[in-house]
N, C-alpha and C positions, 0 to 999 in steps of 0.2 A: 156406377154404383157396383158394378160387380169387380171391380179393379179393388175398389175399399174393402168389399167382403170378404174376398178371396185371394188377398195378398199372397197368404202363404200358398196356395195352390199354384198361382202363377209362379212361385219362385222354383217350383218342383219341375217346371217345363223347362227343358234343356235350349241354351241360349241359340245354339245351332238349329234347331227344329222353329223357333222365333223367327231367326234369321229367314229360313227356307219359305216360310209362310210369307214374309215380308217381301220377299222375290218373287214367289208367283203371285202376290194381290200385283206387284208392280209390273209384271209381264202381262198380266190380263187388262192393264190399263193403256197398254200399246195396240193402238188400232193402226192397220195398214192405210186405210183409206184417207185417215189424218194426216198420216206420215206423207202422203202423195200430195195432198194438199198443201201441207208445208213445203215442200219441195217446190210445187208450181209457183208459190210466193215469195221463194228463196228465203224460207225462215230455217230450214231444214239445220242449217250449221248452228243455230242459237237452241234448237231442241236438242241436240248431240251435245252441246258444250254443259246444257243445262243438265243434261242426263248423265253425263260423265263426270261432271262435277257432284252431283248428289252420290254416284256409286262409289268413285275415288274418295271423297274428301267426308263430306258428312251432308244430311238434309240442307242444314242452314246456310253453309259454305256454298252447296250447289245452285241453291237458289238465288243466293246474291251473286254468284259468277256469273249466272243467267240473266239477271237482273241487270248487272252492269256491261254484258255483252249487248243485251237488247238496248240500250242507252247508247252504245258506241255505234251499232248498226243505224239507229235511228240517224244518229247524228250525221254518218257517213251519207246517209241517202238525201238528207235534207239539203246536205250543202253539195249535192253532184248534180251539176246542171251547166250544160255548154250553152253558148250563145255565138252563133256565128254569122258575120254579115258579109253581104258580096254587093257589088254594084253589076247591075245587068242593063245596060244601055243607060235609058233615062230614068230607071227604078231601082232602089236599094232593096234587097230582100235580106231579112233576118229570120232566123230559125231558132228558137228557144227549145231544148229539150232537157228533159229531167223535172225536179222539183223546182219551183221558183217559189223560193222564200225570201225572207228579210237577209239571211247569210249571203245570199247570193245578188241583191241588189246593186253592190258596188261594181260587180262583174257586168251587169245588165247595164248598168249606168253608163263604164266606160266604151261599152261597144255601141250604144246609142249615141253616145257623144261625138264618133267619128263619121256620124252622117251629116252631112250639111244640111243647115235650117233651110226649110222650106222646101226638101226634096219630098219624093213621093216614095211609100215605102210600103211594102209587105212584109207583115210580121206575122210567121207561123209561130202559134205555141202548141208545140206537142209537149205538154207537161202533164204531170199525174197529180199535182198539188200547186196551187196559186194561194200564196196567203195576202194579206190585207196590204202589207208594206209593199209587197213587190206589186201586186196591182196600183198602187196610187203611183209609185214610180213609173210604171208603164203608162197610166193615165196622165200625168202632169207632164210627161214628155211628150207623148200623143197631142195633148190641147196646145203644148207651145210648139210643135211642128206645123199644126194647123191653123194656129194663129200669125204664124209667119208664111202663109199662102203653101204649104205643103199638104200631101194627101196621105192619109195613114189607113191602111186595111189590115186589120186584125183579125186572122182566123185561128179555129181552135182545131186543131187535128187531133183525132183519136183512132188507139189502135182499132184494127177490125176485130 
């Protein structure tokens, strides 16, 4: 309402003053505690890319750059998973680390296919995310192993 009624008055304010006001408001929005939390969660690069995009380009392009970067980070994290198998005596040991999602199911299936049918297997899941497709693949493999006389022990390992 103020902008509509006082448009002439607003035109008299120098652009440099409005820019300085915008910068000061932006600086007050930055909170050191939140930046530390972002750093702990490995989100600081995303924050910095968005902020630099807003400052160097413009608000809309900076936000779009931040959104695109967030999508790329998410896809990278969802496909980052390691699956290790090793044979120890009479037992097989499988360690899965990372995010166990549908994108990693082929890698998991290839690793589990190396284990002979009917073997005793220890599976350690050190995962931060397990989606339904990955759960189904692991459950179906376990059922098949146990149907052929094997024993499968699945343990979830969490960070301390």
